[in-house]
N, C-alpha and C positions, 0 to 999 in steps of 0.2 A: 579466528573463526572465519571460515570460508562458506560462501553460499554453495549449494549443490549446483553443478553445471546444468544449465537448461538447454536442451536441444530445441531451438526455435527456428522456424523458417522466417521469411520476411514478415509474413503475418500467417498465423495458422489458428484454427479453432478446433477444440476437441470437446465432445460432450459425453459425459459419463453419468451414471445414475446419481442424481443429487447434486451434481456439480458441472460447471462449465470452465474450461481453460481456454484462454486466448494468449497467443504469443506474439509480441511485437518487437521489431528491431528499432532501436533508437539510436540516432547517430550524433547527438550532441546534447549538452546540458539543457539548451533552450527547448529541445524536442522532449526531453524527459519532464520539464516543467509542464509543457503543453499536454503531455499524456496525463499528468497529474490533474490538470484543469478538466480534462475530459473525464477522468474517473470521478472527479468531484461532482460533475453534473449528474451522476448516477446515485450519489449518496444522499442519505437522509438521516435524521436523528435516530440514534440507536445503532448505527452501523459500526462495525469493527473491521479494521484493515490491519493486516499483519504484513510487515515488510522484512524481507530476508535478503542479504547481500553482503559481500565482504566490505571491509572498511573502504570507503571511497567509491563504492559502486554507484551511488546516486539515490540513496534512500532519502536523505534530507532534501535533495533537489526535487525529487517527486513530491515529497510532503509540502514543499514551498508551492508547488503547483496546485496541490489539493487546497492549501490555504487560500491562494488566489481565487481559485474556482468557488470556494465556499464564501468568499468575501469576509475573511476574518481580519481582526485587528492585530497589529504587530508583525515584526519581521519573523518569519518562520526560520529558526536556526536549530542546529542540533542541540537536543536537551540532555546531551551526555552527562554533564556534570550536575545538573539540577534534576535529572531523571525524568521529569514531566513539566510541560508547559501547557497552559490553557490559553487559547486564543479565542476571545468572544467574537460573535458575529457582528459585523457592521451593517447587515442587511436583513436582520430578523430571521436568519437561518440558524442552523446548529453551530454551537461552538466546536472548535477543533482541539482535542486533547492529544498532544504529541508526546509519546513516551518513548524513552530509549532505555530498553531493558538490558543493554550490554553490560553494564557494571553490576547489576543485580545477580546475586549468586545462583539464581535459578530456583530459589525456594519460593514456593507458592505464598508463603507468609509475607515475603517482601512485596510481591505484586498486590496482595490483599491490602497491604498498608496503604497502597495508593488509592484505594476506594474506587476503582474504575468501574465497578458494578453500579455505584451510585451515580456516577456521570454518564453512563452509557445511554440511558433512555432519552436524554435531551441533547446529546453531543455525538460527534463522529470521533471515534477513538482510533488513532493510528499508533501502532506499537512497532518500533524498530527492534530487531532481535527478539521478537515475541514468540516465535515458534516453541511450542512445548510449554509455554508459560501462561498463555491467556485464552486459549481456545474455549475453555469452559465459560467464558463471559457471554458467548452467543453462538447458537447453533448456525446462524447465518452470518457469514464473514467472507471477506476477500483476503486470499493470500497472494502477495505480490513477491516474486523472486527476481532479483536484478543480478544478472551475471555479465562480466566483461566478455565480449565477443572474442573469440579466437579465429584468426585468419591464417591459414596455412601454418606457419611456425611462430607467429608473433601474436601478442595481444594487441587488439586494435584499441587505442587510447580512449576515444570518446564513444565507441560503439558499444551498446549494451543490448543484451537479449532480456526482454521483460516478459515474464509469464504472470498472468492475472488469472487466478483460479477462484471462482465463486463457489462457496460451499453452503449447503442447506437449501431449504425449500425456496426461499426468495430468489436466490440466483439460479437454482435449477428449474424453476418455473419458466414457461415460455417467454414471458415478458423480460424477466431478468436475464435470461440466456441471450435474448436478442440484444439487450442493452450492452452486454459484455462483448458480444460478437462485433458490434459497431466499433468497438475500440480498435479492432484490427483493420478497419477501413482507412485508407490513405487520407491525410488531411491536406488542405490546400496550402 
């Protein structure tokens, strides 16, 4: 499965009715984790984040940064073989529920068996390979697409184009849109 290629500039912002998109170029795994920490600062209990990208694109690396930013317990690793991992907060914030839907057949029944709707109100739920499977959990969600950057005729190993799209009233509102736009601002 490959993620759709994202045309992204160094940083770009697009605003459409009910959604905001921000594109960021990330040049190393460390910067991907940093982007995860920055996204985590925007999240609150009840948030849903969908991650899309080919194998090895950096979905788990971004989620590791989310976990660091949320201050959760345990090493954030790929939940491919266990399907879902729960990382409780160490700082009184929301738990991180990290789901890998890659091995699920795509049936809604399999996703429903995970009871994500029960966990959502008090957690941040991150679903790798979740497109088309969990959108009904929340009208307000972030869709993050990670694509390997292509330079001239070769794929650039560590460079990723990351598109973060906020969907729903929360992210489409002025405050949510401004928060997402801030992700495109360079960091020190």
